[in-house]
N, C-alpha and C positions, 0 to 999 in steps of 0.2 A: 436505546440508541443506536444508531447505524454509522458505522466507519469505513473508509476506505484506507488502505495503507499503500502509499507510493512506493514503488519499488526498491527503493533505498532504504525504506525501512523493515522491508523484508530482509533483504540481503543484511542489514546490521542485525538484525535479529538471529540471524542463521550464522553469521561469523563470529558475532563477537556477544560477551555475557554483558547487557548493561538495559538501559531504560527501554530501548525497541525490543529486545528479549522478554523482558517483563511484559510489555504492551502483549506480545505476541501471546504469553501464557494468560494472558487475562481475556483475550480472544476465545482461547482454547476452553478455557474455565467458564463460557459465555456470559461473562460480566458486560459484554457489548456484543451485537452483531457485526462482525467483518463481512465485507465483501469484495468483492474483485472481481476481473475479467480475463479473458482470454491473453489480451495484449500485457497485461501486469506478469501475468505467469508464466509467460512466453518469455518476456524481458527477465525473468527471474532465472529461468533454466541457461540462456544465453548470458547470462552474466556471471554466474556460478561455474559454468561450464568454460568461458572464455578468460576472462580477468582472474577469477580465483583457480582456474584449471581445476576443478573437481572433476572426478571419475563420474561414470554414467552411475552408479551403484549410490554414490556421496549425494549426488543431483535428486536422484529418486527418493533417497531419505529425508532431504531437506525440503522436497516437494511434499510428502506424506506429512511433515509438519504443517507446512504452509496448508494442505488442504484438510487436517485435521481443525485449524483454527478458522478456514474461511467458511461462513456459514452458506453464501449464497454467491453464484459466479452469475454475471449479469453480461449479456452482449449488447453493447450500447449501441440504441436505437438512432440517439441523435448525434449528430458531429458538431463537435467544437472545433473551431481552427481559427487560427492566427491570435489566440489570446496569448499565448506564451513565446516567448525568443525561441524555446525548443519545443520542435512542433509534436514530438513525443508527450512533453506534458500536457498537450490538448487532448490525448487521449486519457490519460490518468482523469482530466477534469470530466470528459464524457464518461467516464465508469462512475465517477461520484454521482454523476447527473442519474444515470441510470438506477444506481441503486437508491437513490433517493437518500442520499447520506447526508448526516447533520456535520459531518467532520471529516476532510480530506487530511490524512497525518502525514507528514513528508519534513525530508531534512535537505530539499531543494530550495536553495535560495531564490530562483524564478518564480516558484509559486507560492513561498512565504511572502513575497512582497505583494502580491496579489490580497492577501489578508481573507478575502470572500469571494466566492462567485455563485451568483444565482442560490443564495440561500445558504451553501455549501461553507463552513468555516474551515479555514487551512491552517491548521497547527504544526508548532514542531511537536516530535514525540515527548518532549519534558512537559510542553505545556498541555499537550493532551493528558498525560501522566496527571496531571494536577488536579484534573476532574473527578478522578477516583480517591483522593486526598482523604 
């Protein structure tokens, strides 16, 4: 099973202990293949250093955790436009398509309301965790 985590799932996994950190642990343990893209990785760095004011070393340590969990990084060849209210979310969908992911895991209400996009199931972290029940 291939999954893509939205940036907000990675941030929650890094900042808090909860279902997102559990899912990141599952990816690190190889329970599913976690895919990402340069856009998501850049957004993680930007949010950690900006909103959460983490220093360079803390960001580097956080990215090391992400890199341990991510099996493959895809540079989306296809462009997704005007599907989501937030144009950044279109980049997340493009990443999921490029990875041929079965699941896009997100806490973003705008993405969650889509439910599915070109064969990619869009699920909240708790719903994705239930697959491992």
